[in-house]
C-alpha positions in Angstrom: -25.8 -8.6 -35.8 -23.8 -5.1 -34.6 -21.4 -6.6 -31.8 -18.5 -4.4 -32.5 -16.9 -4.9 -29.0 -18.2 -8.3 -27.7 -14.5 -10.2 -28.3 -12.7 -7.1 -26.5 -15.3 -7.4 -23.4 -14.4 -11.0 -23.5 -11.2 -11.0 -23.2 -11.1 -7.9 -20.9 -12.8 -10.4 -18.3 -10.8 -13.0 -19.2 -7.5 -11.2 -18.4 -8.5 -9.2 -15.7 -10.3 -11.7 -13.9 -9.3 -14.9 -15.5 -12.8 -15.9 -16.0 -13.7 -18.0 -18.9 -17.3 -17.4 -20.7 -19.7 -20.3 -19.9 -22.6 -21.0 -22.4 -25.3 -22.6 -20.0 -28.8 -22.1 -22.3 -29.2 -24.1 -25.2 -31.8 -21.7 -26.5 -29.7 -19.0 -26.5 -26.0 -20.5 -27.2 -24.5 -16.6 -28.4 -25.4 -16.1 -24.3 -21.7 -15.6 -22.5 -22.1 -15.8 -18.8 -19.3 -15.1 -16.5 -19.4 -16.5 -12.6 -17.4 -16.0 -9.7 -15.3 -19.3 -9.0 -16.0 -19.4 -6.0 -19.8 -18.5 -5.1 -20.8 -18.9 -8.9 -22.6 -15.9 -8.8 -23.0 -14.2 -12.4 -21.4 -11.0 -12.5 -21.7 -10.3 -16.6 -22.8 -11.9 -19.5 -23.0 -10.6 -23.1 -25.9 -11.9 -25.4 -27.7 -10.4 -28.4 -31.5 -8.7 -28.3 -33.5 -7.6 -31.0 -32.9 -4.5 -33.2 -36.2 -2.9 -32.3 -34.7 -2.2 -28.5 -32.0 0.2 -29.6 -33.6 2.7 -31.4 -31.4 2.6 -34.1 -30.9 -0.9 -36.1 -33.8 -1.6 -37.7 -33.6 -5.4 -38.3 -31.3 -8.4 -36.9 -29.6 -8.3 -33.5 -27.2 -6.3 -31.2 -24.8 -7.2 -28.2 -24.8 -6.2 -25.1 -23.6 -6.3 -21.7 -25.1 -7.3 -18.7 -23.9 -6.3 -15.4 -25.1 -5.4 -11.8 -25.3 -2.2 -10.4 -26.2 -2.1 -6.3 -26.4 1.7 -6.7 -29.8 1.7 -8.3 -29.5 5.8 -8.7 -26.8 5.5 -11.1 -28.7 2.9 -12.5 -31.6 4.8 -13.1 -29.1 7.8 -14.6 -27.8 5.2 -16.7 -31.0 4.4 -18.2 -31.3 8.1 -19.2 -28.2 7.7 -21.5 -28.0 6.2 -24.9 -27.1 2.7 -25.0 -28.4 1.1 -21.9 -31.8 -0.8 -21.4 -33.4 -2.4 -19.0 -32.1 -6.2 -18.7 -34.7 -8.6 -19.2 -34.4 -9.9 -16.1 -36.9 -9.6 -12.7 -33.8 -8.7 -10.4 -34.4 -4.6 -11.0 -30.4 -4.0 -10.3 -29.3 -5.3 -13.6 -28.9 -3.5 -16.8 -27.5 -3.9 -20.3 -25.2 -1.9 -22.1 -24.9 -2.0 -25.7 -21.8 -3.3 -27.3 -22.0 -1.7 -30.4 -19.9 1.4 -29.6 -22.1 3.7 -28.7 -21.1 3.3 -24.6 -17.4 4.1 -24.4 -15.2 1.0 -24.2 -13.9 2.1 -20.5 -17.2 3.2 -19.6 -17.8 -0.7 -19.7 -14.9 -2.2 -18.4 -15.3 0.3 -15.3 -19.5 -1.1 -14.8 -18.1 -4.6 -15.1 -15.8 -4.0 -12.3 -18.1 -2.3 -10.2 -20.8 -5.4 -10.9 -17.7 -8.1 -9.7 -17.6 -6.3 -6.7 -21.2 -5.8 -5.8 -21.8 -9.4 -6.7 -18.5 -10.8 -4.5 -18.7 -13.0 -1.8 -17.4 -11.5 1.5 -13.9 -12.7 1.3 -13.6 -11.8 -2.0 -14.7 -7.9 -1.0 -12.5 -8.3 1.8 -9.2 -9.0 -0.4 -10.2 -6.1 -3.0 -10.8 -3.5 -0.8 -8.5 -0.7 -0.6 -5.4 -0.3 2.1 -7.0 0.4 5.8 -5.6 1.7 8.9 -5.7 -0.2 12.1 -5.3 0.9 15.9 -4.2 -2.3 17.3 -3.6 -3.0 21.4 -0.3 -4.5 22.8 -0.4 -5.8 26.4 2.9 -5.9 27.9 1.7 -8.7 30.4 1.5 -10.9 27.3 4.6 -9.4 25.0 7.4 -7.0 25.0 6.7 -5.3 21.7 9.5 -2.3 23.0 12.2 -5.0 23.3 11.1 -6.8 20.1 11.4 -3.8 17.8 14.3 -2.8 19.1 15.7 -5.7 18.2 14.4 -5.6 15.0 12.4 -3.9 12.3 10.0 -6.6 11.4 8.0 -8.8 14.0 5.0 -11.2 14.0 1.8 -10.3 15.8 -1.5 -12.2 16.3 -3.5 -11.9 13.2 -6.6 -9.3 13.6 -9.6 -9.8 12.3 -10.3 -7.6 9.1 -6.3 -6.9 8.5 -4.9 -7.7 5.2 -2.3 -7.0 3.9 -0.6 -3.9 3.0 -2.8 -2.2 5.5 -1.3 -0.1 8.0 -1.5 -0.4 11.7 -0.8 1.6 14.6 0.4 -0.3 17.7 -1.1 1.1 21.2 1.3 0.0 23.9 -0.9 -0.7 27.1 -0.3 0.5 31.1 2.1 1.2 31.9 2.9 3.2 28.4 -0.6 3.5 27.2 0.0 5.2 24.4 0.3 4.6 20.2 4.8 4.1 19.7 4.7 2.6 16.6 3.4 2.7 12.9 3.7 -0.4 10.6 2.6 -2.0 7.3 1.3 -5.4 7.4 3.8 -7.5 4.8 2.4 -11.1 5.3 -0.8 -12.7 6.4 -1.9 -16.2 7.4 1.0 -17.5 9.3 0.2 -20.6 10.8 0.7 -20.6 14.4 -0.7 -22.3 17.5 -1.1 -20.6 21.0 -3.2 -21.2 24.3 -3.0 -19.6 27.2 -5.2 -18.3 30.1 -7.2 -15.3 28.7 -5.4 -15.5 25.1 -5.9 -17.8 21.5 -3.3 -17.5 18.5 -4.0 -19.2 15.1 -2.3 -17.0 13.0 -0.1 -14.8 12.6 0.5 -11.9 10.6 4.3 -9.8 10.1 4.5 -6.4 10.4 7.3 -4.1 9.5 7.9 -0.8 11.5 7.5 2.6 9.4 7.8 5.4 12.3 8.1 6.0 16.0 6.2 7.8 18.1 7.3 9.1 21.7 5.4 7.9 24.5 4.5 11.3 25.6 2.9 12.2 21.9 0.0 10.1 21.6 -1.2 9.1 25.0 -4.5 7.7 25.8 -5.9 10.7 27.5 -4.8 12.3 24.2 -6.3 10.0 22.4 -9.8 10.2 24.8 -9.6 14.1 25.2 -8.8 14.9 21.0 -10.2 11.6 19.0 -13.1 10.4 21.2 -11.3 6.6 21.4 -12.4 5.5 24.8 -10.8 2.0 24.7 -8.0 0.1 22.3 -9.1 -3.7 22.8 -8.8 -5.0 19.5 -8.4 -4.1 16.3 -10.1 -0.9 15.3 -10.6 1.8 12.5 -8.5 5.0 12.6 -10.2 8.3 13.0 -10.0 10.8 10.2 -9.0 13.4 13.0 -6.3 10.9 14.4 -4.7 9.5 10.9 -4.2 12.9 9.9 -2.6 13.9 13.6 -0.3 10.8 12.9 0.7 11.5 9.6 
């Protein structure tokens, strides 16, 4: 059996994703399967296949890594490269890569990362995504954010849907200010809170840290409309690239 990289791959998955191999098939005791802890979805497998599939070994078996690719164009490109094979599964978005040294180690680990992301749950994908910029409204009717940031550079705020730790939030203060006043970073999430009043319910808070202040006449609502196509700020929303550049 030609499997020079099998143990390296198993160690990589164990170290990065804290996932140990499972051996679910009695008829294929060499087949190691790796699953997401939360959904139990498979994101990788290591197994032996007959050497005639390799094109370079005459007898016996050699070891391959099975991974899932959501990008079918990438899958088709890899099929044209040495060391990649069609995975023996009815799911066409899986591909096998040789673990005999034909495919570089860095390529294999990158594909494992891609497969892990492709098969992750929505919650896990949210945790894995890179930091994002948000525009979040502040209504002076409910909270005096100006006084709060004058007193401290760290305040608690209603946790926005989709926002996560290390995201950047630009705080838009409503009428009579009607302008972006603060750039902040989210430093803590999921703080339990129970607040209910007419028109407002808060179940969780996040901590935001002040990074930068803007003049009230710099990013006014009129400018947001005319230059950046923002006609309402009613809840957390992504920041357009043009506005992101201007805010920096």
